[in-house]
C-alpha positions as CSV (number, residue, x, y, z in Angstrom):
1,M,-0.8,3.4,2.6
2,E,-1.5,0.9,0.3
3,F,1.0,-2.3,-0.3
4,Q,1.1,-4.7,-3.0
5,I,3.1,-7.7,-3.7
6,G,6.2,-6.5,-6.0
7,D,6.2,-2.9,-4.5
8,I,9.8,-2.0,-3.3
9,V,10.0,-0.2,0.1
10,K,12.8,1.8,1.8
11,L,12.8,1.4,5.6
12,K,14.2,3.3,8.2
13,K,17.1,1.2,9.3
14,P,19.4,-0.6,6.6
15,H,20.0,-4.5,6.7
16,P,23.5,-5.3,8.0
17,C,24.5,-5.8,4.2
18,G,24.2,-2.0,3.8
19,S,20.8,-2.0,1.6
20,S,17.9,-0.4,3.0
21,E,15.2,-1.5,0.0
22,W,13.2,-4.3,0.4
23,E,10.9,-6.2,-1.9
24,I,7.5,-7.4,-1.0
25,T,6.8,-10.9,-1.5
26,R,3.7,-11.6,0.6
27,V,1.0,-9.1,2.2
28,G,-1.1,-10.0,5.0
29,M,-1.1,-9.6,8.9
30,D,2.6,-10.1,8.2
31,F,5.1,-9.0,5.3
32,K,7.3,-10.9,3.7
33,L,10.2,-9.2,2.7
34,K,13.4,-9.6,0.4
35,C,16.4,-7.7,1.0
36,M,17.4,-6.1,-2.4
37,G,21.2,-6.3,-1.7
38,C,21.4,-10.0,-0.4
39,G,18.2,-11.4,-1.0
40,H,17.6,-12.4,2.9
41,L,13.9,-13.2,3.5
42,I,12.3,-12.1,6.6
43,M,8.6,-11.9,8.1
44,V,7.7,-8.4,9.7
45,P,4.2,-7.6,11.2
46,R,2.3,-5.3,9.0
47,K,2.5,-2.5,11.8
48,L,6.1,-2.3,11.8
49,V,6.5,-1.8,8.3
50,E,3.9,1.0,8.1
51,K,5.8,2.5,10.8
52,N,9.1,2.2,9.5
53,C,8.4,2.7,5.8
54,R,10.5,5.9,4.3
55,G,9.2,5.5,1.0
56,R,7.8,3.0,-1.9
57,R,8.0,2.7,-5.5
58,R,6.1,0.2,-7.9
59,P,8.4,-2.1,-10.1
60,E,6.9,-0.1,-13.3
61,D,8.6,3.0,-11.8
62,Q,12.3,1.6,-13.0
63,D,11.8,2.0,-16.6
């Protein structure tokens, strides 16, 4: 699966704030993700994001 900056990914387990959607802010060997619920930033290895991803949407899909 091809990931780009700005994509919204839904991960398997929700963040403690209750949101399971994350915005990708950096792509590489590690992904930098921003929680869509509370704005918390985390760095996660690419392998974990690919394994735990349950869906992806592009920002232009919101229209």
